[in-house]
Structure formats: C-alpha cells, structure tokens
N, C-alpha and C positions, 0 to 999 in steps of 0.2 A: 308416349306420355300418358300418366293414369288417369284416366276422366272420372274417376268415382268422384272425387271431391271438388270437382270444377264448380258446383254451384255454391259451396261454402266459401270459397276465397277467390279475391278477383284477381290477385297475384302473389307468387312466388318470391322469395329471395332467400339468396347464400349470401352468409355473410364470413370472409375471413379477417377475424380482428388481430387487432396489434397494439399498443401503446399509445401510438400518434397519430395512425390511423388506419382505416376500414377498407378493406376491397369488396364490393359487392356485386352480385351478379341477380338481375331482375328479369323475369319474364313473366308475363301476364297469360291468364288463364285463356284458354283455348286459341294459343298464339305460339309457334314455335320460335319466335324470334327470342333473341336474349341479349341484353345490355349490360354493359359494365360500367362501374363508376369507383370513383374512391372518395371517401368521407374524412375529413380530419377529426380526429377525438377531441370536439369541442362543442361545448354546449350549443352554442348558437349554430354552428355548423350542422349539426345533428338535427335540431329542431328544422332550420330551414331545408333540409333532405327530406324530413318526414311531411312537412307542409307541402310540397312539392307533390309527394307519393299521394297524398290526400286528395291531390286536386284531379289527377291522371288516373287514380283506380277507385272507387267507389267501393266500398265494405271490406270487410277484412282481408289484411295480407297475413301470408304465412310466412315466416321467417325462420332459416334452418341457420344453426350457430355451432361451434364446437365447444361451448360452455354453458353451463346451467347457472352460472352466479358470476359476476364479474362488472367493469365499468361499464361497459357497452350493453349487456343485460339489462342492469339497473335503469340505463338511460333510455331502453326500447320500452320497460315496462310502463312508463309514465303515460304512454300513449295507446287507448283503449283500442284502435286499428289495429295491433299488431298481435298476432298468436305466435308465439315463441315455441320452437322444438329443438330442444338441445340433440347434441349431436357427438357422439363417444369419438375422441381424437382418434383411438386406436382403430376404431372403426371407418374413419374417413381416412386414415391410412393405409388401411386395407384394402377398401374401394381403390383407391389411387393406385395403388400395385399393380392392381387387376388389369389396369389399362396402361400404366408406364412401368415395365419391368427394370427400366434404367434408373429408377425412383427420383427422377426428376421432378422438380417442388416448383411451383411458382403462388404468390396469391390469391390472384387472380385466377388460375386454374383451380384451388381449394374450393374459392367461394362459388364456382361453377360446378364443382363435385358435390358440395354439400345441398346445392339447389337441386340437382339431379336425383340424389339419393331421396329428397323427401317428394318430388312429384314421384318419381318411379316405385316407391316404397312407403306409401303415405301410412299404413298399418302396421308398420316398424317403428315408429315415433311416437311419444306420446308428449302433448304439447304441456309447456311450463305452466303449473298451474299452483302460484304462490300461496305457503300456509299462511295462518295468522301470522299479523306484528308480533305478540310475543312468542309463537313456535320459530319463526325464524330469527328473532333476538337470542332465544335461549341456544338455537343450533350454533351459531356465531360467538357466542360466548363460551360453550363448553368446549369446542374445537380451539379457540385462541387461548383456552386456559390449558389445555393439554398441551399445547406449543410453549408455554412458559413454563410448564412443568418438565418439559425436555431440556429446557434452558435451566432450569434450575439443576437437574441432574449434570449437565455438561460441567456447571459452574463447581458442584461438589466435589466430581471427578478431577478437576483441575484444581482444588483447592487443596484435596486429601494429596495428590501428588506433590504439590508445594510442600508442604507442612513437612512430608515425611523427608525433605531434602535438608531441614535445620530445626525441626521442632514437631518430631511424632509422636511425643509423650502425650500431647495434648488430645489425639486421635484416640488414646487408650482411656483415658477421663472422662470423655462423654461416648454417648451410644450411638448418637446422631449428631451430624453437624449441619443439619438443614433446620437449624430452627434458632429461633431470636437469641436464647440461652447462650449457646455456642458461639455462634457470631459475636456477640455484644462481649464475651470472654475475649476472644481473641484480638479484637478493639482495643480492649482494656489492658490484657496484658500480651502483646504482638511477641514477644521473644520466652524462652524458659527463664533465662537470667532474671527479667523483668516480674514472671511470675513468683521465682523464688523470692525475691526482695519484699514482697506484699505481706502483711501481717495476717495473722490469720482471721482476725475481726473483720477486716477487710473483706474476705474472701465469703464470710458468713453474710454478711451485711448486702456484698452482691447476691447471694444465691437468694436472699429473702426477697429481695426487691424484684427478682424472676421467678417470683410464686413457686420455688424450690425449696421445702420445708423437709425433705427426708434427712434426718440426722445421720444415719448410717450412711448415707450415699455421699453427703457433705463430708463427715471424718475419712472415709475410702479416698477420698479426692485430695483432700487436704495432706494426707499420710504420703499419698501419691505423688504431688507436688514436691513435698520437702523431701524426697529420698531421689528424685530424679535427678539425672545427671545429664549434660549436655552432650549431644551428638557431634558437635564441633565447635569451637571459638574461632573459626576462620571467620573475618567478618566481611570475607570476600564471596562467603556462601552465604552468611546471615542476612546481611543487609538486602541484596536484590531481592531475596527471596520474602523476607520480612515485606518488601513495598508491595511484591506481587501476591502476596498474599493478603496482605489489608485491603487492597485492589478488589481483588476476588471475592471477599467477604462483605465488601459494601456494595458491587453488583449482585450478591447473593440477599443481601439484606432486602433489596429493592425488589429483586423477584418476587420474595416471599411476602413482601407488602403487596404486590399485584396478585399474585394468587388470592390473598385474602379477600381482596375488593372483588374480583372474579366470583369466589364462592358466597360472597354476601348477595352480590345481584342474582347469581343462577338461584340461589334458595328463595329467594323473594320473587324472583319471575315464576319458578317452579311449581312452588305451593299453593299459587293463585290458579293454577289451570287446573282444568276438570279433569284430566289425567293423571292427577299426583297419586290419587290413592291406589290408581290400580299398579303402578311401578313403584310407590313407596311401600306396598305389601309384598314385593319380592323379596325373598331370604338373600341377606349381605349386600343387599344394593347400597344402603346409606345415602347420606348426604352426594357423593360424589357420582356414583354409577346410576342413580335415579334419573337424574334429568340426561346422562348420556342414553338412556335406555329408553326415557320419553321422546327423545329425538331420534333414536333408530328407527322407531316406528312410526312418528310424525302425529297427525291429527286427522288425516284423510283416511279414512277407512274403506276407501273404494282403491287405494293406492296398490295394494297388495290383493292379489283374488283368492291366495291362498297362503297357507304358512310354507308353502317351498318355495313360493316367488322371492320371499325374503331371506329365506337360506341360500337360495344361491345369489341372489343379489347380495348379499354381506359377504359372500367369500366362505360361509360355515361348511356349505354342502361342499361334499369332494365333486371332483370330474372325471366321469368313465370315456376312455377313449377305447376306442375298437378297430383295428385293422386285421382282416384278414383271419387268421388264427389267433392273433396277440389281442390281448386283455388286459389295460391297467387303468388304474385310480390313482388320482394325484389331487394336489389340494389346487384351489383355484387361485389363477395368478392375477387375472383381472377382477379387481375390484375394489371397494371403498376401504382402503387401508384402517383409516377410523372406527368406521362402522363394524369391521371383522374383529378390532383390538375392543371394542366396547364387550362384544357379546363373551369373547373370550375369557377376557380379565373379569368380568362379572361371574362365568362359571365356574371360576376359580376360586372365589368368593363364597361359592353356594357350596362348598364341599363338606366346609364343617358348620353351615347353617340349615342344610337341608339333609333329611335322613337319606331320602333315595337318590338324592344329587351324589351324595359321600358314598354311598355303595354301588350307585354304578360308576362311576370313576374308579373305585379299587377295582371293581368290576372288569373294567377295560385295561387297567394295568395289569392284571393277574393274567390276561389274554396274550399281554406282548405288546400291548400300544405303550410308545413313548408319553411323557407328560403331556406335550404340547397336542398329540394327537387325541389323548384321552381329554384333555377340554373340550377340543373342537367339536367331539364327538358328543361331549356332555351338553355345549351348546346348541348344537344341532336340536338335542330332545328339550332344552327348554325353550326354544323359541317358538315350538309348534305349542306349548302349553301357554305362554305370553301371547301369542296371536290370538287364541282362543279368549283368554281375559281382555285383550284388547277391543277383538270385534264385538264381543258381549258386554263391554265396559264393566266388568267384574274383577274385583281386586282377587289375587291368588290365596286359596288356601289349603296350606300343606296337609291337614288331618284330612280334607275333601280328597287330594289326589292320592294319598296312602290308601283311602276307602277304595277310590276305583281302580288303584293297582289290586288291591285284595279281590275285587269282584272279578278282576279280569284273570286271576289267578297268576299274576308276574312274580317272578324270582324276585324281583327286585323289593317286593313286600316283604317276603321273609328275611332277605339281606338288610332292609332297614331294621327290622324288630332286632335283629343280632347288634347290630350299629347302635342301636337305642340303648341295648342291655351293658354294653360294654362302655 
C-alpha cells in the first residue's frame, strides 16, 4: 500500500455503480482490512450510509468510481467529506485483465479493484473538481443539443426515404427539408395531387407567411408543381407513406423547436461567461461552435499543463507505436468523441475564414493527406494557438499571428499571401 497520502485521507472507498444498487469496498488508512457492502440507490439509504462513514472515519474520504458524472456522483458531491477520483472504465478493465485472464467479472470485485488502483497509484488519478455552475450547465447543454441534432439527421433521412416512395417531387422543390417552411408545406399538402389542386395565390400567401419573398424562387416552385406528374396512383403505396411522412415531419418539427430552445439558452449563458470574448474571436466559430470550444477548454487553467495535454486528451494528437524495428502512427482510439468532434468540425470552418489555416489545409492535401487527416492536423495546430489565448485570456488576432509567421520565416505566411491575392 502506498502510504504517501495516508495523512490526507482517513479511508479509501471503491464503488462499482449500477442503476438500483452500488457495491462498495472500504479500507481505512494504515489498515489492510477491507470490508464490502451494498447500498441501494435511494437518497435516504445513501445518506444513511454517509452518516455512518462520518462517525466511523474522521476527516476526508477518497472515493474511486468509474464515472465522472451520473446519479451516484451527483449524490456523493453533496457531502464535503468525500474527494471523488474518476477512473476510466477501460483502465479498470485492463487492470482486471492483468489478474483475471479468464475475464471473470463481478461487482464487488470491480469495487475492490477500483480501491486498489487508487491506493497503489494515487499519482495517476486526479480528483474531480467541479467547475462553476454556468460552465457545467453549458457543458450539458451543448452535448444534449448535439444529440438532438443527431435525432434531426436521423428523422430527415427517414423522411427523405419515405417521400421518395410516393412524393419525390417535393424534395426537388426545396433545397433543405430541416426547416419550418418545408415541414409546414408537407403538412399542408402531404401528396402531389393535393398540391396540384391548390391555387397559385394560396401558395404565394403561404410563402409570404413563412417570410419567403423571393419572387424568382416562388415562380420556379409554382411552375414545377404545375408540371409535376405523380410517381404512382396506387393508394396502397400513397396512404401508408403519407401517414408515415406526416408522423415523421411532426417529430421533426418538435426536434427543431427543441434545438432552437437549446440555442437560446446556450447563447444566453455563454455570452455571460468571462471567457466568451476569447472563443468568440476565433474565425468560423459562430454561435454553435463558440460555446462548444469554451466547454472543451473549460475554466480551470491548471487542468492542462500544456497544449500537448489537450491535444492528446481530445484525441486530435496521433499515437505512435514502436516494437522492435517496426514503427507506426495511428489516430487515437480512446478519447472523448464529442471533444474531438468539436475541434475537427471547427477546424473545417476555419479553412475559408483564416488565411493561414486555409493555406495549411491545402498544403496537407497536396502532400497526399485525406480530407479528415488534414482537418485533424489543422485542429492540432489550432489547439496550440487557442491554448495560448486561453492561458493568457487574450482574444485571437489573425493579423498578429500572420505577423508571427512572417517573423519566423514560415512558408505558411507566403502561402497565406497567395491565398489572399486569389
């Protein structure tokens, strides 16, 4: 047992969490005896267990658990006697495999393994230190919003597939189907025959109601509607698909409304944060990616020692492996997917917004890098720049960075000038 932190904690606890109950393994400091218990996931039962621990162990108690957020973590964070240490589930699984090659697994055993890891390798784990309420709220909002965006994509794909079965013309009349104009049009005229029976004045009134006043676009749609011929007259095809399309479009409208609510809440919270000006200054960030980049870095300046830490943690930095004479590089498999997604998606937005970023991207493509690899490479460079801005609390300045490239004699500066002239 590592005794370096014995004076800090009075006891160590490993928890294997579940929906209805939690297995725990407890070991007091300077004592090799370990006790096991099972706690029901009920507020009063958890509180009763905590009060028992407080009477038995005076001082802080270190807790090892496989997650950094979730019901059990939220419940334990209420008590000031606990210091929570999140352990990556993959790390715990590998540790278990080192002692149980058969892959045998049970909940009390996992609780003991988590406890053992925390006691033996305390320097490997960082205590969970919650950020401000605003930042934690923003973190949940941007992640949840992305999930609803995924729902929107799933619904639009299903809706497009359904319309192709009986009403493909409507997909030609509108460039986008994920907006209120298209949804309301389909609800008003769910079949081609119904659309062809409508008067021209009715369509114009409908478009004006939805703030679509481009006369050329209106006329093009009206001509297309009048000239369109049904794909099929078979009601066995039309009726089921019409009902399905209307069901999907109602779901899509609801999801679009929810995403708008998220956007409003995210905008309100993010603009009040002290770091907003830093991330809002980044080219191509916009109202969607600015809050996501804020969340990616957080507000705890001591969380990352250098830019390399966040490059590796986010999964943007490649992994190098070497064995004997073999040497290979691949992308990082274990990382927060949403975080890597944030950096890569934003890097793509900067290609046409930043002179040097566009020059660097096309330089990588000219060297034979695929699109995604070039974006990750660009994101890798951007993280170093943002990290500096974040640490010094200084907004990004494109001209200042181009000046720095010129002073270093970087070829990117010359390529940026060529891109600007074009």
